N, C-alpha and C positions, 0 to 999 in steps of 0.2 A: 504493500500500500504506500502510495506517495505521501509525503508530509502534508497533513491537512492544513488548509488555510484557516478553516473554522472548526473548532472542536466544541461539541456540546456535551457537557457533563450533567448527568442526572444523579444527584446525591440521594441515597436511600438508606435511612437509618431504621433498623429493625425495632429498636426499643423505644418506640413513640410513647410518650406519657399518656396521651388521651386515647390512643388507638394502638395498643401493642401489636407488633407484627404487621404494621400497616402495609409495607410494600407487597406482602403476599396475600393480603385480603382479597377475596374474590369480588370482581366487578364484571358482570355479564359472563360469569363462568371462567374468567381468566384473572391472573394476578394483577393487582392494580399497577404495579411498576411497569408491566409490559405495555399498558396503554400509553404511558408517558414516553417510553422508548420509541414506540411506533410513531408518535406525533413528531418527535425529534427527527426521526429518519425520513419523514415525509417533507421536511423543510429542504428546499433545493440549495440553500446557502450552507447547509451543514455537511461537512466532508466526513466527519466521524463522530458518532455518538457513543457514549459509554456510561454505564452505571457505576458509580463510585459508592461502595458500601463497606461497612465494617463487619458484615455478617456473611458467613459462607453459604448459608441457606439461600439468601437473596442472590448471591453471585451464581450459585448453581442453577436456580430457576431461570435466570436471565440467559445464561450460556446454553442451557438445554433448549431454549426457545430460539437459538440462533443469533443472539445478540452478544455484545461485548460487555464485560464487567471487570472492574479492578477492585481488589481488596485493599482497604486503607486501614491505618491504625485508628484508634480513638482520636477524633479531632473535634474542636469546639463548634464547628458550623459547616453548613453545606458549602460556603465559600472556601473554607479551608480544604474541603474534599476536592473541589474543583481545582484549586491551586496545586494540590498534591499530584493530580493527574497531569495538569498542564505543564508543570515544571519539567516533566520528562518528555514532552512532545514538542516538536518544532512546528508551532502554529502561530497565527497572527491574532486571531480572535478566539475568545472562550465564552460560550453561553452556559449559564447556570439555570437549568430547568428543574423545578421541583418535581420530585417523583410522585407527588400526590395531586397533580393536575392532569387528569386523564383526558380532558377535552381541549387541551391547548391548541390554538390555531397555528399550524405550521408557518403560515405566512408572516405571523408576528415575529417569529425568529428571524425570517429573512429581512424584515424591516429593521430590526435591531442591528443586524450585521451591516446593512446598508448605511445606517446612521453612524456607526463606528468607523466605517470606511471613509467618511467625510474628513476624518482626521483631526477634528478640533476638540473632541472629548475622548476620555478613556473608559467611561462607564455609560451604559444606556439601560433604561428600564421602560416600563409601560404604565400608563394610567388610563382609567376609564371615567368619563364624566357621569356623575350621578346626581339625582335629586331625592334620593331615598332618605327620609328623616331618621329612620331607625338606624341605618348604616352610619349616618353622619354622627350619631351619638354613641355608636358602638365602639368601645376601645379595641376590639378585635379587628376592626376595619381601619386600616392605616390610610390616613389622608395625606395628600401631597399638595404643597403650595409651589407654584411655578413662577418663573420670571417671564418677561416678554419674549424671550427666545425659546421658551419651552424647557429650560433647565430647572432643576429642583432648587428651591430656596430652603425648603424644610419638609420633613415628614413627621407626622404626629399621630398618636392614638386619640388625641383630643379633637373636638369638633373645630377644625380650622379650614379655611379662614372664618372668623366670626362674621355672622350676618347681622349687622346692626338693625336693619329695618325689619328683619324677620320674613321678608318677602323674597321670592325668586331664588330659593335655596338651590345652590349648585356647588359641587365640590369635585375634586379629583380623587378617586379611589385608587390606591396603589396596587399594582399587580406584581407579585413577587417573582418576576422573571428578570434576569440580569444578563447583560452582555458586557464583556470587558475586552480591552486589548490585553494581551498576555502580560505585557510590562506593568500595566496598571493593576491587574489582579495580583501579581506577585508582590507589588508594593503594598497593596491594601491589607494583605494578611500579615504583614509585619507591624501594622499600626497598633498601638495600645488603645483600649477602649477609652472614649472621652466621657465627659460629664453628661453630654446630651444623650448618648447611647445608654448610659447607666440609668438615666431618669426615664427614658421612653421604652427601653428594651428593644431598640431598633438598630441593627448592625449598620445600616446604610448611613446613619448619622455620624458614625466614626469616619467614614470617607469624606462626607461633606465638611465635617469639622476640621479635617486635615487639609482641606482645600482642593479636593478632587471634584470637578463639576460632574453632575449626573444629568444626562439628557433624558427627557421623558417623552415617550412616544404615545400620542393619544390614539386609543383604539376603541372600537365598538365591542370588542370581546371582553368579557368581564369575569370569566373563570368560574369553576366549580371546584374549589379546593376540598380535599378530603382530610379532615383532621379528627373527626369524631365518628362514632357509630351512626349518628343521625345524618352526617354529611355523606356517609357511604350509602345509606338508604336513599338519600336524595339523588345521588349520582346514579344509582341503579334505576330509579324511576326515569331520570333524564335519558339514560341510555336506551331504555325501552321505547321512549317516545321519539327520539331523534336519531338513534343509531350511533355507532362509534365514529 
């Protein structure tokens, strides 16, 4: 295989707190992790996709299905797993796709790579515009505030930006998909946690606080992440209605 220009890493941690064994939970009769891998492989901009996991059971299932997997040591985050793989690969861009996003739009991965290829930023992510009051107030829904160029000013679990008039609520919901230049990714995993990250519990604030601009791509896709048993049931219902 020639050296990939774009590597897509799908971190998969078996010991999920809210849904133990999450990567191997069944969705439509198949392990959840395989849905994410196949979405990555459907993106034309991705040259190689690989699951990065600390569990041999996950790696075995992925490999038996004909995909690639790398065993990693215990690491603090999916970003560190992506860097662990990327450090050994001669690539230009690295996508970090969560293994619990079974319905990811492959074209969104293409768009992130295209934005990175413009050369003025080292990190790109995605946001979805919403007017959902419940999500706006939900601390599990991360909100993004953007500048006029579409770069992130801040991410928060709090309802931001504040709407003084109370009318015309609109905000950007952050989607946990990231693209990096390899150089920026390797720099990011050496950074210590900052005060903003410690307060919000959001890793991307570490990068912002260190001065790394983050380009935000506006998308109509808003994701169906699987973090709990109820999320899994909801994903199963969605799969039945719309198909894979």
